Phi, psi and omega in degrees: 000149180282153178283135180251143179084173183281156176285119185274357179245146179225128176284144182302323182293339184257001184289163185305146181292344181279350180280124185262070176221164179290140179260008184244349184285321181226163180272329185239152179225174180279130177269144177276146176268171177299136182189207184288346180230156178281165179298327184285342185239020185215168178235139178295140183302324179299320177292322178300315181292315185281309188269327184275309181280332180060028177276347174226166183251339183233161178291330178299318178291323178296318178297324179297316177298317180294316181294337178274009178060037181268353185241132175243141173240118184055038175084000182245132179295129178236133182247348184276120183289347178262007180296131184280133178247129184233191185305131176070005174294148181253123179249126184236129171240085188298321182298323178270357181058046178242133182225132185221157168233138181277125179224178175265153167264181186291348178261007177082019179257146178283131180223162178268132174250118182293137175235161189288325182214169180297123181291143181256007179204161175212161179257132178235136183269134177284122182245351182208144178218121183222161175265129177239177179296338181265353181130192180285127181246133176247145179238138183259173182290349175250029172065023174273142178237141181222139177248131178093357177277125182276093181211155179246165176300129182104336175291165176241146178250131174273117186256130176280137180247140002268006186295328180080015180273148179278124179256341181197145173251122179255114187287144172279094186208169178299137180098344181282155175267136184228145178263131185265129188254352179209162175095189185295336182253023180304139178078008177257156171250141181211166182268136176280120181253339178197150178237121181256113183297144182267183178231189178296331183257338182243137179281157178296131180256149178234124176270127186243157179223126176227107186065236178266357183267139174235145181202172181236152173209170179273155188300325183288351180265007180235155182225107182297131184240349179173171179272326180260177183295124179231127182246113174260112188301130177277140180245135179276000000 
């Protein structure tokens, strides 16, 4: 008989490339459940607590911290160790006075960047725009949906935490600052100087400028973060 349902186990050697952990220490790893991010673009919350923050040594201890409601993701208490954590998510451990934002390192892996206090906002990229019976609906890369927000695919929404309300729309346009998520310039922020529209066979290109250097990347590899200069520190 054929197997039904998703595979609930994941071998460490097969886990997503964005997970920044050793693939040789153990045979099995924690699989992410369905949530705001896909398996390919996220890390399980249990791995974040155990391997990234290193405040515990075992998954059993990580689960205990989660069950005690000590961990917040984007201002909301999360207890599921398989909850997916993705780009720009805010992880808070108030009892330990630890505050982090998830970013990429220069190798394209998700890492924690320590921040001074719990962040009250995050940036989400619009990846889909459709017409519904209630009006125009936009969907972001962290599975948030909004009706009536005037934004286009590629724009970014500044989200207030934990309310989840949109406070600002940052357009994907020339002059905006963008965070690069893949390629040789991964984890850097640069200014958009030109946008070259694509065709059916060619993807949309974006010409970027960082200091005296200019380079190109495809539109899906950038995440607009602001109108003025914004520096998200790259980690090696």
